N, C-alpha and C positions, 0 to 999 in steps of 0.2 A: 537565591538570586532575586534581585528586584527586576521584575519584568512588566513592561507596559504593552498592552494589547489594544490596537486601534481597530475598531470594527467588530461588532457582535452579530455577524451573520452566522451561517452554519459553520464555517471554518473557524472563525474567531471564537465562537462559543465552545466548540470542541476543544480547542487549544486551552482556553481559560479553564474549563472543567478539569482537564488533565493536569495542567501545571499547578493550579491551586490545590488539587488533591495531593500533589507531591510535596506540598509545603512551601512553595515559592511565594514571595511577596508580590502579588499580582495587582496591577491597577488597570482598569479597562476604561477606554474612551469611546464614546459613540454619541452622535447627534440626536439619537432617539432616546428620550428620557426614560421611557417605559422599559426599554431593553437594559439600560444601565441600572434602573431600580430593581428589576428582576434579578440581575446578576449579583448585585450587592446583597439582596435578601436571601438568595439561594446558595451562594458560595462565599467562601472566605476571601473576598476581594474588595478593593476600594474602587470607587467609580467617579468618573468625571464626564459631565455632559458637555459636548462641544465638538468642534472640528479637529481631527487629529493632526492636521497640518498647521494648526494655529499655535504659535509660540506660547500664547497665554494658556491654552489647554494643556500643552505639553509641560509647561512650567508648573502648573497646578498639580499635574500627575507626578512631579518630581523627576523630570527627565535628566537633570544634571547628575543625579546619583544612580541612574538606571544602568543595570548591567546589559539589558537587552530591550529593544523595542521591536514589536512585531506588528507590521501594518498589513491587516488582513481584510480590508474592505473589498468590494467588488470592482473598484475603480483603480486600474493599473497606475495611472498618472498620480492619483492622490496618494497611493501607497508609496511610490517612489519619492514623491515630495516629502511625505512624512519622515521617511528615512534620512533624506538629505538634511532636513531641518533638525531632526533629533540628533544626528551625528554632530552637527555644529553646536548644539546646545549641551553636548556632553555625554550622550549615550555611548556606552562602550561598543556595543554591537547592534546591528539592525537587520531585520529580515523584511523583504517586500514580497507580497504575493502579486504576481503579474502573469497574464495569460497571453499577451501578444508576442509572437515569435521574435520580433525585432529586439525586444528587451532582453531576451536570453543572450543574444550576441553582444548587446551594448554593455551589459553588466556581467560578463562571463568571468571576470576576475574578482576575488574577494576584496572588498573595500572600494570598488569603483564608485566614485561620487558619493561615498558614504554608505553604500549598501553592502553589508557583509555577506548576505545570501539572497539570491533571487529564487523564489519558489514558483513553479508553473504548474498549477493543478491539472490543467488540461493535458499537458505533456506527460505528467506522471500517470494519469489515467490511461492515455493512449499506449504507453509502454506496458502497463499492466494488462491491457486487452491483448496486445501483441503477444505477450508471453502466454496468455491463455490459449491463443490460437496455435501456438507451437505444440502444445499438448492438449488436444481437444478433449481428452478424457478427464482432464483436470478441471476442478472448479475454480482454482486460483493458483497462480504461479508467482513467486517472488525470487529475486536473485540475491545471493550473498557473494562477497569477495570478488566483485567485478565479474560476475557470471560463472565463476568456477564451481559454485554450488547453487543448486536450486531447491527451493522449498515449495512443495506441491501438495495441494489439498485435493482429495478425491473422495467420492462416495462409493461404498461397497454395495453393489447390486445383490439382489436375492440369489441369483444364480452364479455368483462369483466363486471361483475356486479358493478364494481367500477365506470364505466363511468357515468358521470353526477351527481355523489354524491359529496356533500359538505363535507369538512373535519370535520366540527363540528358534522356531522351526522354519522361519522365512528363508534363511540362507540355504537350507537343505533343499527347498522346493523351487527356488528361483536362482538362476545364475547371476542375475544383476545384483550388485551390492548397494542396497538401500537401507535406510534406517527409519522406522516409524517412530517419530519423536513426540507425537501428540495425537490425541483422539477426542472426538466428541460423540457422546452417546446419550440419547434422551435429553439433548440440550446442555449436558454438563461436560466440562473439560476434564480430561484425564491425561496425566503424564504416565505412560504405560511402562511396565516392566516386561521382562521376557516371558512371563507367565500370562500376559494379557491375551485373551482369546478374541479373535476378530468375529464380529457378528454382522449380519446383513443390516444395511442402513447406517452403519458406523460412518462417521466422517474421519478420515485418516489424514495425517500430515507426515510427509516423508521428506528427508533430506538426502541428496545424492548428486552426482554429476549429471549433466544433460545426457550423456551417453548411457549411463546406467538407468536413468529414468525411462528413456526410450526403450531400452531392452526389457525393463520390467513391464511396462505397459504392452509391449509387443507380445511378451509371453502370456499376458492376460488376454490378448486379442483385442486390445482397446485402441491402439495408437494409429489412427488414420489421420494423416496431416490434412489441414484445411488448405485447399488450393484455390477455392473460390469463396469470396466473402461478399455479402450484401450488407450495406450500412444505410441506416435511415437517420437523416439529420446532418446538415452541413455545418456543424459547429467547429470550433477551434480544435477540439479533441479529435473530431473526424479528420480534419486536415492533417494533424500529426500522425494519426493512425494510418491513413491512406499512404502517406509518404513512406512510412516504415514497411508497410505491406508491399508497396511497389518494389522496394529494395530486395525483398524476399522472393519476388517473382510471382506473387499471388494475384489472381485476377480479382479486381475490386469493382463493385458496382455501388455507387453512392446516389441515394435518392434524397432530394431536397426540394421543398416547394417554392422557396424564394428564388426568383429568376436572377436577381442581382448576385446572390451568393453563388448560384450555379455558374454564372459567367466568370466570376472571380476564381472559383475553384478549378474550372476547366483550364484556366490560364496558369494556375499555380501547380497543378498536378500533371504528371507526364502521361501516365497510361490508365488512370482511373476513369471508368465509364460514368459520366455524370448524367443522371436522369432528373429532369425537372418535373416533379409531381408530388403528390401527397402520400407519404409513406404510411399514413394511418388508414388509407383506402385499401381494403383487402384485394380488390380487383387489380389495382396497380401492382401490388406485391406479387400476385399470381402471374400477371402478364410479364413481369420482369424476371420471372423464374425463381421465385422463392422456394419452390418445391425441389429445385435441382441444386441449390447452393449448399456448400459444405458448412457454412456458418452464417449467422445472422446477428448483427449488432445494432441495438436500439440506442441511438444517441440524441433523441429529441430533447426539447427543453422541459417537457412536463413528464414527471415520473409516471403518472397514471397512463399517459399515452404509450410510454415506453413499455410498461407492463402489458398493456393490451396487445401491442404489436408483437411482443415476445411470446405471449401465450398463443397468438395466432401462428407464428412461425413454428412453435413447438408442435402445435396440432397438425401442421402440414408436414411434419417429419424431418425438419431441419436438424441435423446431428448435433450442432453446437449453437447455443443461443446465449448471448451476453447482453445484459441490460444495465444501463446507467440509471442509478437512483440516487437522489440526494436525501430522501427521507428513509433512513435505515429501518424504520418500523415496517416498511413494506417488504423487507427481505423475507420474513416468514411467509407472507403471501406468495412470493415467488417460489419458494421451496415447495410449498404445498401444491403448486401447479406444475411442478416438475422442472422448474428453471432454477439452476443452482449457481450459475456464474453471474455475478453482479459487480459493478465498480462504482465507487463513490469518490468524487474529487475531494470531498470533505475528509475522508479518512486517510487517503494517500497523502494529502497535503499536511494534515495534522501530524502524521507519523514522521514525515521528513523534518518538520519544524521541531518536534520533540527530540528527535535524534540530534539535531544541531544544539539544542539547549543542553542536553546531557553532555555533549562533547565539550561545550564551553564550561559547563559547571564542574566537570571532573578535574580535580587537582592532580590526579595521577595520569600518566601517559597511557595506561591500559584502559582507554575509554571506549565508549560505545561507537562503533563504526556504522552499524546499521540496526534498525529495529522495525519489527512488524507486530501488529496486534492481530490475534486470531480468536475465533470462538467468542464472538460478541464482546471483544476487547478484554476477555477474562484471562487471556494467556499472552505472554510476550515471547517473541523469538528475537534474540539479540546476537550481534556479532561483536566480539571484543578483540582488541589487539593486546597480546600479552607482552609486557616488558618487564624489566627487572623489579618493578614494584610488586609484582605477584610473588609471594613468598613460598609457593609450594611447587616449584618446578621439579620435574623428574619424579614426582610421586604418582604411582598408579592411580587412575581415576577411582578405582574401587576403594582406595584407602584415603581419599580426600573427604574431609568432613563437610560434604555438600549439604546445603539447605534442603528441607523437605519440598516435595513437589517441584523438583528441578532436575534437568537432564542435560548432560553434555552431548549435543547432537552432532557435532562435527569438529574436526581440527584440520585447518588448512596449513600445510607446512611446505615451504619451497614451491608453492603454486599447485600442490596436489592435495586432494581431499583424503583424509583418514577417517574412515567410519569407526568411531571409537568403541573399543571393548573395555572391560574393566582393567586390563593390563596396560593399556596405552597411557601415555603421560603427556603433560603440557610442557612445551619448551619455549624459551625466549623467542619473540618475534612470530610465534604462531598466531593465527587468527582462530578464535574459538567461538563456536556457535552454541548458544545456551537457550533452552526452552524452560520457562518457569511460569508458575501461577502467581508469583510475587512481583509487584510493580516497584519501580524506582531503582533497579540495579544500575549503578553508574560506572562501575569498574569491575574488572575480572575478580578482584578480591572479594567483591560482594556476594559471590556465589558460595563462599565458605561460611559455615556456621561456627565461627570462632568466638 
């Protein structure tokens, strides 16, 4: 596909790296000449220096023959304008990154005013945090098949009953039906078999229904729900998050230093307690009850401050701490300090856009419905829809010529999850969850080593 990316910030750069690596014909546009020069030198892309909303810059990038334009600058209005102009100049599809809540409603239908997809990084991050708070023992939670299946990442403590257990014995020891579909040990990704022995400090990824995950964690003695949450930073992400937590009946206390923001948030949010103060001040956090809260979420503008606040909350014994970071290189620092849950608008947005690209790219109807990257982006978990183009229906999974380092992690049939064994089969209209170390799978047929 020919793809034009406008804006080489954190999100645009991540998308450029992924899509150029998959072999797409990528052209980048940015007004910063140094960013464009670095992109052209470091990646297999072409570059145009200029304003992405300028018809001249778009024409120079070849907009009339573009399959897709992605407007990923930090300016909502500029991104929308880029898409409108690009659509009029011949781009087949357009994606606009936008953070303001009103634009989600305005462009809710595909193709509205020439925008094929509106991506809201702050909303995606808020939903990700909300999922983490539903399972406090989890490092990260993602949903598949409209919430019918959850992907949960968690760490194995040294005193865990899981330590030393083979995966094939998991079902004998726990009533909950879960599947460990991936693992990280010593920083390396593993697609485990039944003989895999769980060790302390392993990072495990399981797929199951919400009910079975809750039962599994309950049997481990881990699943205490978060009923009170303290949030620092009155960002758009915080606004979305507070709104979702209010719906769940969670008591939320939001600390923000800017009085204008505090006033606006107090008008917009129904039951959230708004505190006007500096969340980086340890005394304020203590005075507002950080030692008694179930969860602490750092949503400030600076990664470094978020990390420091999170470390302090952890030292005060807060059971669940979540940190927003944009520099993913800081993640190792967080883990070493005992903070395992982090969110990044960069990665959540990039994943959503890449999922859309693969959907458009696929010529078969059995295309990617959902995709997540885990374990430092080395492993992909994808959901495919199975249609008649898949040629191996009703063949037991154990007899399929699957590619190496690939696992069928779930089959959703008639709205119910099947935790697959070797005897289970794939049928038309199933949704199939795949875990793989191989990038670029665009259709269900790509899982086969034919």
